[in-house]
LUMTOR-535911 format. One record per residue (C-alpha): x, y, z; residue in one letter. Coordinates in steps of 0.2 Angstrom, whole numbers, plus 2048, in hexadecimal, padded with zeros to 3 digits. Each point is the difference from the previous one (the first is absolute). Layout:
LUMTOR-535911
> c1  c2  c3  rest
> X  Y  Z  A
...
***
This chain:
LUMTOR-535911
> c1  c2  c3  rest
> 800  800  800  M
> 806  811  7FB  T
> 7F8  810  807  F
> 7FB  80E  7F4  S
> 806  812  802  R
> 7EE  804  805  L
> 800  7F4  80E  W
> 811  806  806  I
> 7F9  812  7FF  A
> 7F1  7FC  80A  L
> 80A  7F6  80D  F
> 80C  80F  802  A
> 7F0  80B  804  L
> 7FF  7F5  810  G
> 810  807  806  A
> 7F8  811  803  I
> 7F4  7FA  80F  P
> 80F  7F5  806  M
> 80B  80F  801  A
> 7F4  809  80B  F
> 7FB  7F1  80B  S
> 80A  807  80E  G
> 7F4  80E  801  L
> 7F1  7F5  7FF  N
> 800  7EE  803  R
> 7F1  7FD  7F5  N
> 80A  806  7F1  L
> 80B  7F0  802  F
> 7F0  7F5  7FF  T
> 7FB  809  7F0  V
> 811  7FD  7F9  A
> 800  7EE  804  I
> 7EE  7FE  7F9  G
> 805  809  7F0  W
> 80E  7F4  7FE  A
> 7F5  7F0  803  V
> 7F3  807  7F4  L
> 80D  803  7F2  L
> 807  7EE  804  A
> 7EE  7F8  7FE  V
> 7FD  80B  7F0  V
> 810  7FA  7F9  A
> 7FD  7ED  804  L
> 7EF  802  7F8  V
> 807  807  7F0  D
> 80D  7F2  800  W
> 7F4  7F2  801  F
> 7F5  807  7F3  T
> 80E  801  7F3  L
> 7FF  7F1  7F4  P
> 810  7F5  7FF  P
> 80D  804  7F3  P
> 7FA  7F1  7F6  E
> 7F0  80A  7FC  A
> 80B  80A  7F4  L
> 806  7F7  7F0  Q
> 811  808  7FA  V
> 80A  7FD  7F0  E
> 80F  809  7F9  R
> 800  800  7ED  V
> 811  803  7F8  V
> 809  7FA  7F1  D
> 80E  7F3  804  E
> 80A  809  7F2  R
> 802  813  803  L
> 807  80C  7F4  S
> 810  80A  803  L
> 7FD  813  801  G
> 7EE  7FF  7FE  A
> 7F2  802  80C  P
> 7F9  7EF  803  N
> 7EF  7FF  808  P
> 7FD  7F7  810  V
> 7EE  7FD  805  R
> 7F9  7FB  812  I
> 7EF  7F9  7FF  R
> 7F5  800  80F  L
> 7EF  7F8  803  R
> 7F5  802  80F  N
> 7F8  7EE  804  M
> 7F8  806  810  S
> 7EF  808  802  R
> 807  810  808  R
> 808  80F  7F9  I
> 813  7FF  801  L
> 80D  80E  801  T
> 811  7F9  7FB  V
> 811  808  800  D
> 80C  7F6  7F5  L
> 813  802  7FE  Q
> 809  7F5  7F3  D
> 813  7FB  801  T
> 807  802  7EE  P
> 813  7FC  7FE  P
> 80A  80D  80A  A
> 80B  804  7F2  S
> 7F3  804  7F3  I
> 7F8  811  800  P
> 7ED  802  801  T
> 7F3  80D  800  D
> 7FA  7F9  811  L
> 7FE  80D  80E  E
> 806  7FD  811  D
> 7EE  800  807  T
> 7F6  7F1  7FE  P
> 7F2  7FF  7F3  V
> 7EE  801  808  R
> 7F2  7F8  7F8  V
> 7EE  7FE  806  T
> 7F7  7F0  7FA  L
> 7ED  7FD  801  P
> 7FA  7EE  804  P
> 805  7F6  7F0  G
> 809  80F  7F9  G
> 810  7FF  7F6  R
> 80F  80D  7FD  H
> 810  7FF  7F7  A
> 80E  80C  806  A
> 80D  803  7F3  V
> 812  807  801  Y
> 80F  7FE  7F5  H
> 812  7FA  801  V
> 80E  807  7F5  T
> 80F  7F4  801  P
> 811  808  7FC  R
> 80A  7F0  7FF  T
> 7FD  7EF  7F9  R
> 800  7F0  80A  G
> 7F6  7F6  80D  D
> 7F5  809  80E  Y
> 7F3  7FB  80C  R
> 7F0  808  806  F
> 7FD  7FE  813  G
> 7F0  7FE  80B  D
> 7F1  80B  7FF  L
> 7FC  80A  810  H
> 7EE  803  804  L
> 7F7  80A  80E  R
> 7ED  7FE  803  L
> 7F8  80E  809  R
> 7F1  7FD  80C  G
> 7EF  807  7FC  R
> 802  80B  810  L
> 811  806  7FA  R
> 808  7FB  811  M
> 80B  7F2  7FB  V
> 809  7F7  7F1  Y
> 803  7EF  7FC  R
> 811  7FC  7F8  L
> 802  7F2  7F3  A
> 80F  7FA  7F6  L
> 7FC  7F8  7F0  V
> 80D  7F5  7F9  A
> 803  805  7EE  L
> 812  7FE  7FD  Q
> 803  7FF  7ED  Q
> 810  800  7F6  D
> 801  80A  7F0  V
> 80D  802  7F3  K
> 805  811  7F8  V
> 803  7FE  7ED  Y
> 805  80C  7F3  P
> 7F2  80C  7FB  N
> 7F2  7F4  7FA  L
> 7F4  80F  7FE  V
> 80A  806  7F0  D
> 7FB  7EF  7F7  T
> 7EE  801  805  A
> 7FF  812  7FB  T
> 807  7FC  7EF  F
> 7F4  7F2  7FD  T
> 7F1  80A  805  L
> 805  80F  7F5  M
> 804  7F5  7F1  A
> 7EF  7F8  801  R
> 7F8  811  801  R
> 80B  807  7F2  G
> 807  80E  80C  R
> 813  7FB  801  L
> 804  812  7FC  Q
> 7FA  805  811  Q
> 80F  7F6  808  V
> 80C  807  7F3  G
> 7FF  7F1  7F4  I
> 7FA  803  7EE  R
> 7F3  7F2  7FC  A
> 804  802  7ED  A
> 811  7F9  803  R
> 7FA  7EF  806  L
> 7FB  7FC  7EE  Q
> 811  801  7FA  G
> 808  800  7EF  A
> 806  7EF  7FD  G
> 802  7F8  7EF  R
> 7EE  7F9  7FE  E
> 7F1  80B  7FB  F
> 7F2  800  80D  E
> 7F4  80F  7FD  S
> 7FE  812  7FA  L
> 7FD  80F  80C  R
> 7FF  812  800  E
> 811  809  7FE  Y
> 808  806  810  M
> 80B  80F  801  P
> 810  7F6  805  D
> 7FD  7F2  7F4  D
> 80F  7FD  7F4  E
> 7FE  804  7EE  M
> 803  7EE  7FA  R
> 7F0  7FA  80A  R
> 7F4  80B  7F6  I
> 7F5  7F6  7F4  D
> 7FF  80D  7F1  W
> 7F3  7F6  7F6  K
> 7F4  7FF  810  A
> 804  812  804  S
> 7FB  805  7EE  A
> 7F0  7F6  801  R
> 7FB  807  811  S
> 805  812  7FD  G
> 80B  800  810  K
> 810  7F8  805  L
> 7FF  7EE  805  V
> 80E  7F6  808  S
> 804  7ED  801  R
> 801  7F6  80F  N
> 80B  7F1  801  Y
> 801  7F1  80C  E
> 80E  803  80D  V
> 80E  7F4  7FF  E
> 7FE  7F2  80C  K
> 80B  7F3  809  S
> 80E  80C  803  Q
> 80A  800  80F  S
> 802  80D  80E  V
> 80C  7FE  80E  I
> 7FF  80B  810  L
> 812  803  807  A
> 7FE  808  811  I
> 80F  807  809  D
> 7FD  7FE  813  V
> 811  808  805  G
> 804  810  809  R
> 7FA  80C  7F3  T
> 7EE  7F9  803  M
> 800  804  813  L
> 7FC  812  7FE  A
> 7EF  806  804  E
> 7F4  80B  7F6  I
> 7F1  807  80B  D
> 803  7F2  80D  G
> 801  7F1  7F4  I
> 80F  7F8  7FA  Q
> 805  802  7ED  K
> 801  7EC  800  L
> 7ED  800  804  D
> 7FB  80C  7F2  Y
> 80B  7F6  7F3  A
> 7F7  7F0  806  I
> 7EF  808  7FE  N
> 804  805  7EF  A
> 808  7EF  7FB  A
> 7F0  7F7  806  L
> 7F5  80B  7F5  L
> 80B  7FD  7F1  L
> 800  7EE  803  A
> 7ED  800  801  Y
> 7FF  80A  7F0  V
> 80C  7F5  7F7  A
> 7F7  7F0  804  T
> 7F0  809  7F8  L
> 80A  801  7F1  S
> 804  7EE  801  E
> 813  804  803  D
> 80B  7F5  80B  R
> 806  809  80F  V
> 80F  7FB  80B  G
> 809  807  810  L
> 812  803  805  L
> 802  807  812  L
> 812  804  805  F
> 80C  80A  80A  A
> 812  7FA  803  N
> 7FA  7EF  7FA  D
> 7F0  7FA  7F8  V
> 7F2  7FD  80C  Q
> 7F2  7FA  7F5  T
> 7FE  7FA  7EE  Y
> 7F0  7FC  7F7  L
> 802  7FB  7EE  P
> 7F3  809  7F5  P
> 7EF  7F7  7FF  R
> 7EF  805  7FA  K
> 7F0  802  80A  G
> 7F9  808  810  R
> 808  7F2  80A  G
> 811  807  7FC  Q
> 7FA  811  806  V
> 7FB  7F8  811  Y
> 810  7F7  800  A
> 80A  811  7FE  I
> 7F5  808  80D  M
> 804  7F2  80C  E
> 812  802  7FD  A
> 800  813  802  L
> 7F4  803  80F  Y
> 80D  7FD  80D  N
> 80F  806  7F6  A
> 80B  80C  809  K
> 80D  80D  7FB  A
> 811  7FF  808  S
> 810  80A  802  F
> 809  7F4  7F4  A
> 808  807  7F0  E
> 7F7  7F9  7F1  P
> 80A  7F5  7F5  D
> 7F9  803  7EF  Y
> 80E  7F5  7F7  R
> 7FC  7F1  80A  R
> 7ED  802  7FF  A
> 7FF  803  7ED  L
> 80D  7F3  7FD  G
> 7F5  7F4  80A  Y
> 7F1  805  7F5  L
> 80A  7FE  7EF  R
> 805  7EE  805  A
> 7EE  7FB  803  R
> 7F6  80A  7F4  W
> 806  803  7EE  R
> 7F0  805  7F7  K
> 7FE  812  7FB  R
> 7F6  809  80D  S
> 7FB  810  807  L
> 80A  802  810  I
> 7FA  80D  80C  V
> 80D  805  80D  C
> 7F9  808  80F  F
> 80E  80A  809  T
> 806  812  804  D
> 80E  80B  7F9  L
> 808  80E  80A  W
> 80C  807  7F3  D
> 80A  7FA  7F1  A
> 810  7FC  809  E
> 7FA  7F6  80F  S
> 7F3  7F7  7F4  S
> 80D  7FD  7F2  R
> 801  7ED  804  T
> 7ED  7FE  801  T
> 7FE  809  7F0  I
> 80D  7F6  7F7  N
> 7F9  7EF  806  E
> 7EE  805  7FB  I
> 805  807  7EF  A
> 80A  7F0  7FD  A
> 7F0  7F5  7FF  L
> 7FD  808  7EF  Q
> 7FE  7FC  7F2  P
> 7FB  7EE  805  R
> 7F2  807  80A  H
> 7F6  810  801  L
> 804  809  810  V
> 7F6  80D  80B  A
> 806  808  80F  T
> 7F3  806  80D  V
> 806  80D  80D  T
> 7F6  80A  80D  L
> 801  813  802  L
> 7FF  806  812  D
> 7F1  80B  800  T
> 808  80A  80E  K
> 80F  804  7F6  V
> 7F5  805  7F2  V
> 7F5  80C  80B  R
> 810  807  807  T
> 807  804  7EF  A
> 7F0  809  7FB  R
> 7FD  809  810  Q
> 800  813  801  E
> 80F  809  806  I
> 7FC  808  811  E
> 810  800  80A  S
> 813  7FB  7FF  P
> 7FB  7EF  805  L
> 7F4  7FD  7F3  T
> 80D  806  7F3  V
> 80C  7F3  807  F
> 7F2  7F2  800  Q
> 7FA  804  7EE  K
> 812  800  7FA  A
> 804  7EF  808  V
> 7F0  7F8  7FA  A
> 803  807  7EE  S
> 811  7F8  800  Q
> 7FA  7F0  806  V
> 7F3  7FF  7F1  L
> 80D  805  7F4  E
> 80C  7F3  805  D
> 7F1  7F3  7FF  R
> 7FC  807  7EE  Q
> 812  7FD  7FB  R
> 800  7EE  806  A
> 7EF  7FC  7F8  T
> 806  809  7F0  G
> 80F  7F4  7FF  M
> 7F4  7F1  800  L
> 7F5  808  7F3  A
> 80F  804  7F5  Q
> 804  7ED  800  R
> 7EE  7FB  7FA  G
> 7F9  7FC  812  V
> 7EE  806  802  I
> 7FF  80B  810  V
> 7F1  802  80B  V
> 805  80D  80D  D
> 7F0  805  808  S
> 7F9  807  811  Q
> 7F9  7F3  80B  A
> 7EE  804  7FE  D
> 801  7FF  7ED  K
> 80C  7F1  7FE  L
> 7F4  7F1  7FD  S
> 7F6  809  7F3  A
> 810  807  7F7  E
> 808  7EF  800  L
> 7F0  7F7  7F9  V
> 7FF  80D  7F3  N
> 812  7FD  7FB  R
> 7FD  7ED  7FF  Y
> 7F1  803  7F5  L
> 80A  80B  7F5  D
> 80D  7F3  7FE  V
> 7F3  7F4  7FA  K
> 7F8  80D  7F5  E
> 810  804  7F7  R
> 806  7ED  7FF  M
> 810  805  809  L
> 801  7EE  808  L
***
C-alpha cells in the first residue's frame, strides 16, 4: 500500500491540533481520532481496489528496431473489472536508447471493459542487442487515498538493425509512383538497356538517342523509348569499418549512415534482379558474402551488418581488395564505402580503389560532415567565426582534391551529406544501369 499525496496532506492537518494539545487535552483526542479516521478510509480504499490481474497489459514493439529512426512502442491496457480504474504506468526501455518518454508516469483512466494504447518512441543511436525491462503500474483507489503498486514482467529482447524504414519508404513510394518525394526519380527505374520495352512522353533530361522520331512525328510531340534494364549483373558492397568510419555526424556514426545506404542499394538492386554481395573489412576481412540474387540475400547482408562495429584499426585496402580479387573475377559494380580526409593521407586508399579498374566498375561513397558544411557557410560575426569558416573551407577543399583524384581515374564518386546519401547513391546506381556502364 502506498499513500497518495492527498492522504499525506490530510494526515498532516492532524498535526495542528496535536501541536496545541498542551493547551487543551481534547485537541489530542481530536488528533488521534483524525488519524484513525484517515487509516480507516485508507483501508477501505485499499480493499475496494481490484487486483492488478484485473488489468490486461501488453507491450507491442518490433523485435527489429531501425537505427536513427523513431520506432513506436505501444502499451496496450484493458480494464477487465467492473469499476473505473485510474492507472499510472511507467515503462522501462533500454537505458542507452533515447526516447520521448517524460520522467513522470503516464496517467490513464479506463471505464469498465475500456481499452487504451499509450504510445512513445525510441530512437536508437547504435546497432546491436538491447532489452526492454518490466512495466511499472500504479492503480489509484476510488477515494484517491492509496495506490496499489504492480510490476508486470514484460522483459523483451530487441535488435537494432540498420535503418529498415528507408526500404519500406522506397517500396511504398514506388507503388504510389512518388519516388521523387524521397529524391529518387521513378523514370530511371525503367532504364535504357538493350531491349525495347515501351514508348512514353519525352522527359527534359532524356538523351537524344532515346527519342523515337517516327512516333514523335505521328503524335506531334516528342516521344522517348523505354528499354528493359540490364539484369543479372553483380554489385559488391565493400564497407570499410576502420578508424575513418568512427566519426559521428549529428550523433550517429558515419558507418551507420553507410550501412543504411548500402542496405537500400542492396534492396533496389535485387528489385532489378541483380546479384548483391558484401565485403566487410578493416585491417583484415571480417565478412564476405559472394553475390547472389533475391531478397534472401538482402536479409543475409542485413544480418551480417546489424552488429558490425567500427574500430580504431587502420583499414588495409590492399589485403581486402586482394581477397576480393581472388574470390570474384566477374566484372561487377564495386561500391566502396569509406571516408577521405585529404589527397596525401588518402593516397594509398585512392590507389588501391582505382586499381580495381578496368576489370570492374568502381564507385566510392563518402560522407560529408553536415557540421563542417554549415560552418563553411556560416555568416562572419566575429574573429572566431572567421577562423572556423576558414578551417571548415580548407577541410572541404582537401576532400574535394581527394575525391577529384578518384574521379580523374574513372572512379564514380558519391560524396553526399548524410540525409541525402541513400537517395543519391540509388540514383547513381540507376544511372549506371541506364547508361549501360556495367
